[in-house]
N, C-alpha and C positions, 0 to 999 in steps of 0.2 A: 478838122484836125488832121494833121499830116500823118502819113503812114508810119514814120518813126514813133510818133506819139501813141498811135493805136497799138503798135507792137509793144511799147513799154507798158501800157495799161493792161494789155492781155497777159503779159508776163506777170504783172503784179497780182492779177486775179487768180492766175494759176497757182501762184505761190500761196495765196490765202487759202485756196482750196486744199492744197497739199498739207498746210498746217492744220486745217480742220480735220482732215483724215487722220493725221498723226495724233491729234488730241483725242479723237475718238478711240483709236487703237490703244493709246496710253491709258485711257480710262478703263477700257476692258481689262487690260493687264492688271491694273491696280485693283479692280473689282474682284478678279479671280484670286488675288493674293491677300484679300482681307481675312482676318482671323475668324474663329468660330462665332456664329451669330450673324454673319453677313453672307458671303457667297460660298465659303469652303469650310468643311469640317476640320477641326484641328487635331482629331485623334485623341490618344490618351495623354493627359497632362497630369503629372504628379505634383501635388501642391504641398506635400509635407511627408517626410519620413524621419523617424527617430528611433532611439532604443533606450531602454532603462533596465536596471537590474538590481537585485539584492544579492550580495555576495554569497556564493555557494548555495543559493536557493533557486532563483529563476531569472531569466533574461527575457524581456518582452520587446519584440520588434513591431513597429507600427508604420503604416503608410496610408496616406489619403490621396485620392486621385479622382479625376472626372474625365468623361468622354461623351461624344454625341451618340454613342451606342453603348449598350449595357456592358460594363466590365464584368467578366465572368471568371477570371482566374488571377490570383495574386500569390506568388511564391517567393519566399525570402531564401536567399542562398548566403551561407555564412561559414567562416572557418577561422581558426586560430592560426597564427603564423606557423608555417611548416606543417600544419595539420590538414586532415582531409576535409573536403567540402561537405556540408550538411544542408539539406533542403527542408523547408517547412511550409506547409500549405496554409496560407492566411485564412482567418475566419472572418467572414463578412457576408452581407446580403447583396447579391448581384444587382447592379443598377448603374445609372449614368454617373452618379456620385457615390463613392465608397470610402469607408474607413475600415481597413483590415488590420488584424494583429495576429501574431504567432508567439506562443510562449514556449521557451526552451528551458527545461529543467536542468539545473547546473550540478546537482548531486551526481557523483560518479565520475567527474572529470571529463565530460564531453568537451568542455572548453577549459583548458588549463588556466588556473588563476595567474595573474600577473603577465598574461600574454596579450598582445594586440589582437583584436578581433575585427575582421573585415566582413562587410555584408553589403548586399544589394537586393533589389526587388525586380522580379520579372512579372509583367502584367500583360493581359490580352483581353480584347473585347469581342463583342458579337460580330463585328465587321471584319474580324480576322486580323486586326492590327495588333502589334506587340510593341512593348517598350521595355527597356531595361534602365534602371536608375544608375547613375555613376556610383562606383564603390565608395563606401565610407568606412572609417576605422574608429575604434574606441579602444582604450586601454582597460582591460578587465582587472581591476584592482580590488583590494580589500576595502570597500567603501564603508565599512563600519567605523573607520577612523578618518580624521581630517589630516591628510599627509601634507607635510611641508618639505620643500626641496632645497638642497644646497648642491652645487655642482662645480666641477672644475674639469675642463677638457671633456673627455668622454665618460667620466665617472660621475654618477648622480646618486646622492644619498637622500633617502626619504625617512622622515620621522614624524611622530605625532605627539611626542612628549619631550620634556626636558628643555634646556636652554639651547640657544643657537650654537654655543660652544660644544655641546654634546655631539651634535651632528657633524660639526666641523672636525672634531677629533677623529670620528669614524672616516671622514673623507681623507684626512691626512694619512691614516693607517692604510687605507686602500691604495692611495696614490703611491705610497712607499712600497707596499707589498707586491704590486703588479710587476714592476721591473725586476725586483729582487728574485721573485719566484721564476720569472722568465729567463733569468741568466742560465738556468740549467736546461729549460725546455726549448729555448730559442725558437719560439713560434710567434705568429702575429698576435698582437693584443686584441681582445674583443673590440669591435667597433663601438660598443656602448656597454657600460656596466651600470645596472640599477641595484643599489643596496638598500634594503628595507630594514629599518631598525624597529623591532617590536620592543616596547618598554617592559613587557612582562612575558615570562615563558608561557603562562596560561593563554595569553593572547595569540602567540604564535602557534601553540599546539592546537588551539581551537580552530585557527585558520586552516591548518593542515588537515585536521579531522573533518571539518566541514567540507573540505575539498576532496575527501575520500582518501587521504594519505596517512600513513603511520606517523605517530608523533616523533619529532626530533627536536633537538635544541637548536638546530640550524639546518638550512637546506640551500643547495644551489640548483638552479635550473640552467645548466650550461647552454642548452640550445636557445635559450631566451636571453642569456647574459644577465640573469637575475640571481641575487643572493638574498636570503632571508635569515636574519639572526635575531635572537632574543637577548638584549643587553640592557638591563635597567639603567636609567640615567642617574646613577648614584656613585658613591665612592667605590673605586675598584673597577669602574667601567672601562678605563683605558687598558688595564691588564687583560680583561676579557676580550676587548676588541683586538688586541695583539695576538690572541690565540685564535678566536673564531673567524675573524675576517680573512686573514691569509689562508686559513684552512679551506674556506669555501671558495675563495678566489682561485685556489689551485685547481679545483675541479673545472672551473671555467677555462683555465689555460690548458689543462689536459684535453678538454674537448676541442679547443682551438687547434691543438697539435695533432689530433687523431680524426676529427670530423666524424664520418660515418663509422669509423672503426672504434669509436668511444665505447660502444656497447660490448666490445670484445676485450676491453682492458680489464684484467682481473681486479676484483675488488681490493685485494691486498695491496696491489700496486697503486691504484687510484687513491684509496684512503691512506695508505702508507705515506705517499708523497704529500698529501694534504696535511697529515699530522706532523710530518718531519719539517714542513715549511712554516709551522706555527712559530711566531716570533718569541713567545715565551713557552717553555716546556711545561708539560702537565705532569707533576710528580706522581700522580696516581697511576699513570701509565707504567712507569718504571716499577712501582710497587706491585702492580698486578702481574707484570712480566716476571719479576723475581719470585713472587709467591707461586705462580704456576710452574716455573722452572724447577724450584725446589721440590714441589709436590709431584713432578712428572706429569703435569696436566696441560702442557702446551697444546694448542690446537694445531693439527696437521696443516701444513701450508696449502695442500690441495683443497682442503675444506674452505679455506679463505679465498679461493678463486671466485666463489659464489657470493651473493649478498650475505651480509653478516646476520647473525641471530638477532631476534628482537628482544631477547633476554638482556637486561642491562649489564649484568656481570660478564656474560659471555661476550657481549658487544665491546665492552671496555678492554677485555683481553685481546679481542680481535684487532682493535685499533693499535694497542700496544705492540703486539707481535708484528703487525704490518709495518709500523713505523721502524721497528728494529731491523726488519729484513731489508727495507729500502735503504737504511743507513749502512747496512752491511754491504749492499751492492755498490753504493756510492764509494765506500772506502776501498773496494777491491777491484772495481771495473770502471776505468775511464769511459765516459759516454755510455755507461751501461743502461741508464734510464732511458736515454733517447733511443738506444738500440732496441730496448724492449718495446717501447711505444711504436717504433717503426715496424716491428714484427707483427704487432696486433693490428696496425693499419693494413698490413698485407693479408690479414685474415687468419692468422695463427690462433690456435687454441691456447689456453693458459699454459700448459706444459710445453707445447711445441714452441711457443714464443720464447720461453726461457732457454730452450735448447738452441734455437736459432740465434738469439742475441748474446747469450753467455757461454755457449758451448758446453752446457752441462744440463743434466736432467733436473726436473723440479725436485726430485728426492735428494739429489746430490747437493743442490742449492740449500735445501732445508738442513741436510746433515752438516754442511760446513757452517751455516748460520748458527745452529744449535751448539756446535763445537766452539764457536766464538764466544758463547755465553759462559763457557767453562767446561772442564772435563766431564762433569756430571751429564752435560747435555749429550755427549757422544754416547754414553752407555744407556741413557734413557731412550735415545733414538734407536739404538740397536735392540734394546729389550722390546720396543714396541713393534719391531719388524716382524712380519709373518713369514715363517719358513726359512730354511737355510739358504735356498737359492735367492730369495728376496734380500736376505741379509748380505749375501755375497755381492749382489748387484749394487746395493747401496754403498758397500765398502769400496768397490772398484770405481764406481762413478764419483764418489767423494774424493778418492785419491787423485782422480784426473782433474778435478775442478780447479785446484790451484794452478796446475799447468795451463789450463785454458785461460785463466785470468792472466798469467804471466805472458803467454804467447800473444794475447790480444794487446798487452801493454808493450810488448817487445822488450821486456826487462831481463829475461833469462833467469828468473828466480827459480829456485828449487822448490819442490813440493814442501808445503808447510810454512814457507816464508809468507808473512803477511805485512803489507805496508798499508798505511791508511792516511787520510787527511783529516784535519780537524775543522 
């Protein structure tokens, strides 16, 4: 064989040898990469995790996992949206295969109803390895009922009774109310609104009581974009929808306008706006206001800065007065409502916010509002004042209030002139 032939044969043999070496190396690499049960331990593997709950009773978190070393710790971490994190130690027998669970009692509002709940598990084994499951979410709803949804845009209506037209009416009322109410507040609309229609007041009240809240005919959770109302699917439902739905949606929009400052908004302003924005008036409010006015039993405005009384009669008068005061401000101060909300965003107290936005004390605002109800309101206010100096201060500040209104409008009106809008 010639030298070129031998060189070619030698080159071919060397190539075969190199391929054999590569094949062996590839086999070693693949062997090292085999899953558990072959050459390498796989560590902690979660095979299942889930959650189940009974409304306002308890929520149970479960996880199943395996490892080549004993799993010794399983901790579930969970929180409601915008809420603090909670940690629960899973109950299980340590081993290479486990099924752990943790039960969270729901009584007392640890997790607010109708809020999304996010959770995950943190596990560790005897070999020092740790793993964390990807976060999962569920909606913590009142699962005593089978809710059905109708939606348009960002507004979602949920109901469990009545015909489809019943829920659709509520959706139409909500869709109409949001832009109408926002004409005054000029804030961003909530990214999502969930409106839950309870078919009976007892159903809603039991939901609130089970969740540890006082009973109410309706409730808004502004931070969650959630509204709960009790409106039976029967004749007269539309009229109630036009009152209750705009009322509760106003709370959501006030929250949108104030954010973290929402907690500083006086109750008379928040509830007064909500009541004033109802599409249909509630005659009982006017009757309660007139009766208290004639009897000299109007509630001081300063008292209405705080949450209203749980007494039904006092609460009704509180809503009636608040609505009347808000309408008085609307009629006399352009942009007065937005200026008030701006003051509370900035951290003002109830009285300081009125002074900052309207240029008058809270007492002066009350004096002028009562005077707008009729001459009797002036004398009843004066009679309820304590001491001559307090009386003088009220008279002086009240006298300056119309000037403040006029100056802010740039009208040059003289004290005592009142202009309004319908």
